[in-house]
Structures are given as C-alpha cells and as structure tokens.
N, C-alpha and C positions, 0 to 999 in steps of 0.2 A: 504493500500500500504506500510506503514511503516513496518508492520510485514513481508511483502514479501521481502522488501529490506534487512532486517536483516537476515531472514532465507535463502534468496537466496545466499548470499555470506558467511554466517555463521561467520561473523566477529563481529556483534553486538557491544556493548560497551566493552565487555570483550575480544574481539579478538584483533589481532594486528592492530595498528593504520595505518600502511603502508604495511609492508612486509607480506601480506597474500599470499597464493598460487596464487590467481588470479592476484595480483599486480606483483608478480614475473614473471608470464607469459607475462603480458602486458609490463612490463619493458623490458624483453628480445626482444619482438616483436618490440618495438619502437627503441631500441638501435641498433639492426641489420639493421633496415630500415634506420635509420639516418646515419649510416656509409655508406651505399650505396648511400644515397642522397648527402653525402659530396664527394664521390669518382666520381660519374658519370658526374657532370658538368665539372670537370677537364678532365676526359677521353674523353668526347664529344668534348671539345674545342681542345684538342690535336689531336683527331682522325679526326675531320672535317678539322682542319687546315692542318694536314698532307696529306689529300686528295687533297689539293689545292683549297679549296673553300674559304679560307681567312676569314677575320673578318666578312664579310657579311654572309657567310655560318654559322659561329658560332652563330651570332646573330639570324639568322632565326631558327636554331635548338633550342636555348633557348626560343625564343618567341613561337615556336610551342608547347612547354609545357605550358607556362604561359597563353596563350590565352584560350585554352579549360578549364584550371583550373579556371580562373577568371570568365568565362561565365557560367560554368556548376555547380559550387559548390553549388548554391542555390538549384538546383535539387538534389544534393547529400544529402542535409539536409532532403528533403521530402522523398527520397528513404530510408534513414536510419530509418525514422519513420515507413515507410510501411513494410520494410523487416528486421528490426533490424540493429543497427550499426555493430554488430559483423559479420553478414552475408555480409554486404556491404564491410567491411574491408577485410574479407577473399576473397571475390570475386575480389576486387581491387588488392590484393596481387597476386592472381592466374593469373590475366591478366598480371601483370608486370613480373611474372616468364616467361611467354611466350614471351613477347616483348623483355625483356632483353636477354633471350636466343636467340631470333632471331637476336638481335643486335650483340651478341657475335659471332654467326655463320657467319654473314656477314663480320665482321672484321677479323675473323680468316681464313675463307675459301674463301673469295671473296673480291672484292673492292666495297664497298657499294656506291650506287648513293645517291646524296643529298636528292632526294625525298623519298628514303627509310628511311633515318635517320629522316626526318621531320615527316613521318607517325608514326614511332615508338615513337618519342617525343610527338606527339599529342595524341596518344592512352595512353601514360603514364600520360599526363596531365588530360585526362578524368578520368583515374583510380584514380589519386590523388584527384580529385574533389569528387569522390564517397567515398573516404576513410576518408578525413580530418574531416568532421562534426562529425563522430562517435568518434573521439579521445577525444574531450572535454566532451562528455556525458559519456564516459567509465570511466574516472578517478574517479569521485565520486562513481562509482559502484564497484570499486575494492579496494578502500582505505577509511578508516574512517577519516583520517587526510588529507584533500584535499590539503591544502597548502603544507604540507611536501611532499606529493606525487608529486605535480607539481614541487617543487624545486628539488626533486630527479631526476625526468625525465629531467628537465632543465640541471642539471649537467651532466647527461649521454649524452644528445644531444650535449652539448657544447664540451665534450670530443671527441665525434664522429666527429663533424664538425671540430674540431682542428686537429684530426689525419687523417681524410679522404683524403685530398689533398696530404699529404705526402705519405701515404700508396699507393694511386693511382699512384703517380709519380714513386715510386719504382717498382710497378707492371708493369707499362707501359714500363719503362726502361728495365726491366728484361724479360717480357713475351709478351708485346704488349697490345694494347687497348682492344682487344676482351676479354682478360682474366678478365679485370675489369668488363665488362658487365656480364660475366659468374658468377663471384663472387656475383655481385648484384642480379642476378637471384636466386642464392642459398640463399641469405639473405632474399629475399621476400618469398621463400618457407619456411624458418624457421619461419618467422613472421606469415605466414598463419597457420602453424602447432600450434604455441603457441596460436593464437587466437581461433583456433578450439577447444583447450582444455579448454578454459575459460568457467566458469559457472557463469552467471551473473543474478542478481535479475531482476524480471519482472518490467517494467516501462510502465505506461499507454501510449498508442499511440493514434493518431487521429482516428476518426471513419473510418472504412474501406471504407464506401461508399462515403466519402468526396473526392472531386476531387483534383487533384494535384494543380490546381490554388487556390482552397479554402485553401489548406494547406499552400501554399506560402503566401497567404494573412494573414492567421493566424500567421505565423512566423513573417511577417512584423509588424503586430499589436503588438505582444509581444516585438519586437525590438524597435519600435518607442514609446512604452509606458514607456520606461526606459530612462529618460533624461540623466542620467549618461553614458549610453551606446552609444546613438547616438551622444552625444556631443564629446566623445572620438573619435569616428569614423570620425566625421567632421574634427577634428584636425589632425587625421591620414591621411585624404585625402590631406590636405595641406602639411603634412610631406612627403607624397609619391612623390609629384611633386618637392618640393623644398629641401628636405633633403635626404630621403632614395634613391630616384632615382639617383641624381647626385653623391652620395658618391663613389660608386665603379668605374664607368667609369672615373670620373675626378681624384679620389684619386689614382687609379692605374697608370694613365698617369703621374701625377705630381710627385709621389714618385719614380717611375722607371726612369723618365726623370732626376730628380735631383740626385738620388742615384743609385739604380739598382734594378733588380728583387728580389734579395735576401733580400734587405731592405724592399720591399713591403711585402714579405712573413713574415718577422719578425713582421711587424706592424700588419698584419692580425692575426698572431698567438697571439700577445699580446692582441688583442681584444677578441679572443677566450678564452684565459686564464682568462680575466676579467669576462666573462660570467660564468665561473666555480666558481669564487669567489662570484659573485652575487647570484648564485644558492645556494651556501653554506650558505650565509648570510640569504637568504630567508627561509632556513630550521629552523633557530633559531629565527628570528625576526618575531613577530606576532602583527603587529599594529592593533589598534582598527579601524582605518580608513585606509584600505589598499591602496586605490587609491591615497589618499593624500600622504602617505608615498612613494608609487611608483613614483609619480610625482616628489617628492623632490629628490629621487635617480636618476631620469632620467635627471636632470640638468647636470650630468656628461657626458651624451652622446654628448652634444654640444662641448666638448673638442676634439672630434675626427675630425670633419671637420676644427675646428679652428687650430689645430696643423698642419694640412696639408696646410691650406691657409697661415699660417705665416711662413712656411718653417722652422719649429722647428727642432733642431737636432734629430737624430734618437732615442736616448735614451728618449728624452722628448716626441716624438711622440708615442713611445711604452708605456710610462707611461700614457699618455693621453688616449690611446686606452684601457689600462687595466681598468682605471676608467670608461670610456665610456661603455665598455662591461659589467662591474659589474652593472652599473646603468640600462642598458638595460635589463639584466637578472632579476634583482630584480623587475623592473616594470612588466616584462612579467609574473612572477609568481603571483604578486598581481592581475594583470588583469585576468589571467586565473582562479585563485581561485575565484575571485569576480563573474565572469560569471557563473562558475559551481555551485556556492552556492546560487546565487541570482535568477537564472532562474529556473522555475519548470522543473523537469526532463522530463516531457512529451513534453516540447517545446524546450529543449536544443539543439537538433540536428539542427532544423531550425534556431533558433536564432544564433547559432554558424556560420551557413552558411552565414547569413547576415553580421555578424561582420567580418568574415574572408574575404568575398568578398569586403566589404567596405575598409578593411585595405590594401588589395593588389591591388585593381583595378587601383589606380593612380600611382603605382610605375613604371610600364612600360612606362607610359607617361613621367614621370620624367627622365627615362633613355634615351628615344628618344630625349627629348628636351635638355638634358644636353650638348651635343656636340655643336649644333647650338647656344644655348644661350651663352655658354662659348666662342665661336668664336667671339661673339659681345662684351661681357663685360669682358672676361677673366676668365680662370678656377679658379685661386686663388680667384678672387673677388666673383665668384659665390659660392664657398665653404665658404667664409666669410659670405655671406648672409645666407647660410645654417646653420651656427653656431648661427647666430642671431635668425633665425626661430626656431631652437631647444630650445633656452632659452625662446623665446616668447610663444612657444607652451606649455612649462612646466608651465609658469605663467598662461596661459589660463586654463590649467587643474586645477590649484589651485583656480582660480577665479570663476569657475562654482560651485555653492553651491551643486548641485546634485552629482558632482564628489568628491569634497572636503569632503562632509559630509557623504558619503556612509560608513555605518558601517559594520563591520565584522559580519557574521552570520554563523550558523552551516549549513552543507549540507542539501538541501531540501530532 
C-alpha cells in the first residue's frame, strides 16, 4: 500500500511537501466552500427575518441543518469507505448546487415559505454529513506534510469565515439575499469540479460484503481503542453544553446590549483574525507532543467568555478574542494532524465521523439551554462559568496521560 500511496499522488519524499497539484485543487475546493459556508448563515438569518418569521424562524432554519448533520455523519463515514471520499464529496457538492440554486430562485423570483427554507436547510445538512468525513482522510493523501497542510487550510478557512459575513452583507444590501445563494451554488460547482480533477492514491477499504452496521461497529472499535481520542471527545461534550453552546447566543446579546452591533462585529472579527495567527503559528511550530502543546495554547480560549462576562472595554475584548482565536486554531491543527496521522487510512473516514459527531452533538443542547439557564443565574454569570470550564477542560486535557503523552508520528 505504501508504494500505491507514493505512486498515486506522485509526491513521494522528493515531491512537494504541501503544494502539489492535488493539494492545490483540494485547497481551492475547500476555500470556495468555506466562503459560502460563512456567507449563507448571514443571508439565511436576514432572509428569514425579512420574511417575518422572526428569531424562531431563524433558529429553526439553522437547526434544520444541524440536526441531519449530527445524526447522519456516522453514515457519511461508512459511505465514504464504500464509495470513496472523493465521490461522496463530489456528490454532496452537486446536491448543494441544486439546493442553493433552488434557494436563490425562491428568493429572487418568489416569496419562499418557511417550510421550503427548512427543507433546503435539511437537505444541505444531509449533504454536509456525507461530505465532512472525507475531508480528514483526503488531507494526508494530497500532502506529505500533514501538519503544514492542515495549518494552510486553517488559515484559508479563517480568512473565508472572517470575510464571508461582510461580503454577504454587501451583496444583500446591493442585490438581495437570493444572489448570495446563487453565488454559493456556483462555489459548490467549482468545488465539485476541483474534486473531480483530483487523482488520489488507493486506500484499502472495508470488505464489500460487510454490512453497514458491521462497518459502524468497526469504526466504533477503532475510536474507543484510542484513549486519547475518546477522552478529548468527552471533554468536548462538556464544552459543547457549557462553553461552545452559550458563547454566541449570550455573547451577542451582552455585547450588543452594552455597546452595539458594530462592536459585536469587531469582536467576532478579532476572533477570526486570531485564528489566522494560530494557523500561521501552526505552520512553523512542530511539537513532539502535539496535543499537549495544543492544550496549552487552548488556555487562551477561556479569555473570550471571560472578557464578555467582566464587561471589559472593547479594545480588551478584541485582544482577548485574538488570543482566544489563535489558541483555538492552533489546537485545531494539532488535533486534526494527530487524527490523520495516528489512525490507519482505511479506518479514517469512520473514525472521523465518530469524532466529529461527538464534538458537535452537544453544542445545540448548549445553545437551547443557554437562554433559560441565563434567565435563572444571569448571562454574565453563566459566561463566567464558561470561562472556568474552559480552563478546567484544558487542565483535564493535560492531566490525561494518553493525551499529554501522545507523540508526533509520520502519516500512516
């Protein structure tokens, strides 16, 4: 298999560490997809709100995407093994070309009903669940230097996420919500074309006669056999409810209420700028124990909820979010690289599905509970607890020997 990997991508040890033809195509596909991913939530919120469906309608539209994604991503990992990740990603992009094109037509030529928007969001969530597992397994197949490739992708994604809402706002103000959906459809078409041109090395897949449930069990066995992996996901489950979930709902209300919407935009932009910094650092720093280094960097993320809870001045909040964003991005690169290099290629799609599902499953619960709990204990007090949880979680990461002691390895 090692010979197939080297011959398939023609990069070998003498080839480019990152910027091969295949990585360039994959980089383009991910960048245009992430720009759309950053633009569409803004456009959806504005569009649904403008139709008179209010905050409830916006919440339903966003939940209609997250629900199918969280439930079906495990099957996405199995299907990626059966049909290859590239085919699944191309298929998912093709579906989203159609759905986003339909959304564009509804907003441009008609007045869409809420149920139509919910259906489009749900189908997009299913497509994302089929797409996402293949991303992790593709990176080590298009780049010899997996960490640098992940850092490069993280910087690009951060730039897209930083620019997306502003670009969407300008387009909505000039041409309307429907045009944002149309541009997103074109982006997915470009992504599908780039993926279609990829030539990837062959990776062993599960036996064709194995049932879907057997493949799911195999992925679960691979997942739970790695203490460092399931330990991180357990900590992330707590983070989802107490940290990640409350951050945006409560942070947006507190900052806009005390200052204004522009201040909240600046704070979010500062966090985005920090993720760019963290990605750039991850290109250079190569710790022997990547998860330990990532956990140390992640301590900075606790400054984000703390700065909001303490009603820090705007400049201090922005600085805290730059540090927090940098720590988050550095951890993300260390985590992605560890997963992609520690897990055998033939199991990576299914293992990725489990770790993504575990990482995201509890975030919606935290979002739902944030308002009611804040009504009882106070929004600032709840975010103060979130900052304590962030620090405690980082300490827990460092106290688990399997996480702290995990050593850097070459790609499988």
